[in-house]
N, C-alpha and C positions, 0 to 999 in steps of 0.2 A: 222248422231246421232241419229235414230235411232235403230241402232244400239245398239248406247250405252244407250239409253233407257234399249233397254228387256234387255238388261246386268247384265245394274247396276238394276233393277227387279230381274232378278233371280237372282241373287248374293248374293242380300236383300235376300229372302229368304230363297236362301240354306244357309244363315247365321243366321233368323231369326229360322226358324223351329227347327232348333235340338237343341234351347230353349226353344220353346215352347212345346215339346217334352219333355223334362228333365224338369221340370218345372212340366209338368204336371203328369208324373209316379210318383216324389216325392211327389209332391201333393195327386196322391192317396193315397200311399206307406203309406206316415204320420196321412190319415185320417185312413186307414185298423189296422192300429199302436193304435190310440186314441181309437175306437170301442172296441181293444181287453180290455186295459185295464180301459176302464165299466166293461167289463167280470171280468177283477180280481177285483172289487170294487165287485159285485152282487153276485161274487163265495167266493169272501171270506162274505163277512157277511154271506149268508148260513151257510158255513163254524162256525162261532164267535156262533151263534143261536143252531147247535149241541150240544156241550155239554153240556147247557143248559138245552134241550132236556132231555138229556141222564140223570140228577143229579135231574130229575124234579119225571123223569117218572121211577126212581133205585127202592125206595123206596116199589110203587107199586111190582115192576117186579123184586128183588131178584132173583124171581131164572130164570128168563127171563136173564140170565147175558151170556149166550154165543150170546142173540138178540144184547144186549148193547155193547158188546166190538167187534162183528162185524163193529153194525154202527161208537162207535168211532174209528177203529182200521182201516176202508170205509176213513172220514173222515179226519182222517191225514196222510193216504197214497194220497187223493184230495188235499189237502193242499198244500202239498208237490211238490205234479205235478203240480201246482199252476204255484208257487214261480218260479221253473223252466220253465214253460214257458215262462211265465214275457218276456224272454232275446230271446226268438222263439214264437213269433207271427208271427199267418203266415206262418209257417217254419210245415211241414211232423211233423219232431222229437220233437215237441213240444205241436204240435193240438190232436197228437192221442194219445201219451199216455192220455195227460186231458181227452179227450173226453173218453179211456177207465177206469178214475181215477174215473169223474160221475157213467159215469153210475151203477157200481159195490156202490156207495155211494148211490146214489137214490134203489139201491134193498135194500140195508142195511137200507134207513130204511124207508124200503114200507114192509120189514123183523119187523122192529116194529110197525107197524101202527097196523098190523094185531093181532101184540101181545098189543096194548092196546086199542084196542074192544078186548076183551074178561074180560077184566074188568070195566066195569061198576063207577063203581067210580069215576076211572081213567079219567073217558073220561069226569067227572064232574068237577073234577080236574080246576078249574078257570086260574090255570099259564097254565095246559097244558093246554087250548087251545089258550092260550092269543100264546102259543111258536111255537101252529100250528099253527096260522092266522101269525103270521108271516113270519116263517115259508113258508105260502100259496103265499108269499108277493111273498116274496124273490126270490120262483119260479118263477114265472108271472117277474119278473125285470131280472132273468137270461134269460129268453128266449127272452124282446126284449132288452137285449141285446148281446144276439146269433145273434137274427135276423139280430140288425145292424151291425154287424161286420162281416155276409154273406156277407150280400149288401154291407157295402165298398170292401171285398175283391173280389166280382167279381167286381167291379168298376174297382180297380185294374188290375185286371188282365187284364180284355178287352180294358183296355186301353194299355197296357203293348204287348198284342197280338193283337192289326187295326193297318191299315196303315196308316200311315208308321212309326207310332211306333215301328212298330214289327221289321224293318230291325235294330233301335240304340236301342232300352232296352236291347241287353246285353250289347254293349257296353259301356251306361247312369251304365252297374253294376246289373241292371235290371235284371237279368242271366233267374230267374223261376215264376210258377207261387204263389201266395200264400194259402194255404191250407185252408179250413175255420173250419168250430167245429161247425162237424153234429154227434151228439147221434144218439144213434137207437133210442130214442123218437122222431127223427128230422119230423114225420109224427103227433105225436103228440102234440108238442108243440101248438100247433091251439088253443087248449083250455086247460081253466083254472083246474091247479094241484084241485084233489079232493080229501081231508082230511077228512074222515069223522068222528066225533064225536059221 
């Protein structure tokens, strides 16, 4: 009688454990995909602000057309990479190009900020200040969304790699770890961006 009870408990354990593991992996995967969707929202907001900023400063910076064009090209490139990465959340083929494109956009925006610094009347323009404030806020939201995504990726990877899930993850279709979204500035994002006017 005792052997039957032990066999029933073991059979129940081996029947329930795979279901629990599968559900945990799916939940963790959905969480990092949702977190990436938040990154998409924030990056799209950032990308949408940039044309307004460029148009606002274009009048003042007519002879800085290369700087403005570099910002527009970097913005369009980053927006395209964001759209392409949408279906590849957690996959290196989507995350690495996106990170590179956003780094190029950040560099172009830095060049624009340097150009704006040279024009006191431009720095004093209320529309430019408002756009810079919105852009700074967008940068902060991107940093927070990126951190939430990377945390969700870490949770998924931990769920996938820990025992006993590591024995069944491949069988359930979770064959590789998700890739975090790291920019070159990942150490610097701990502080708010500084945009001086």
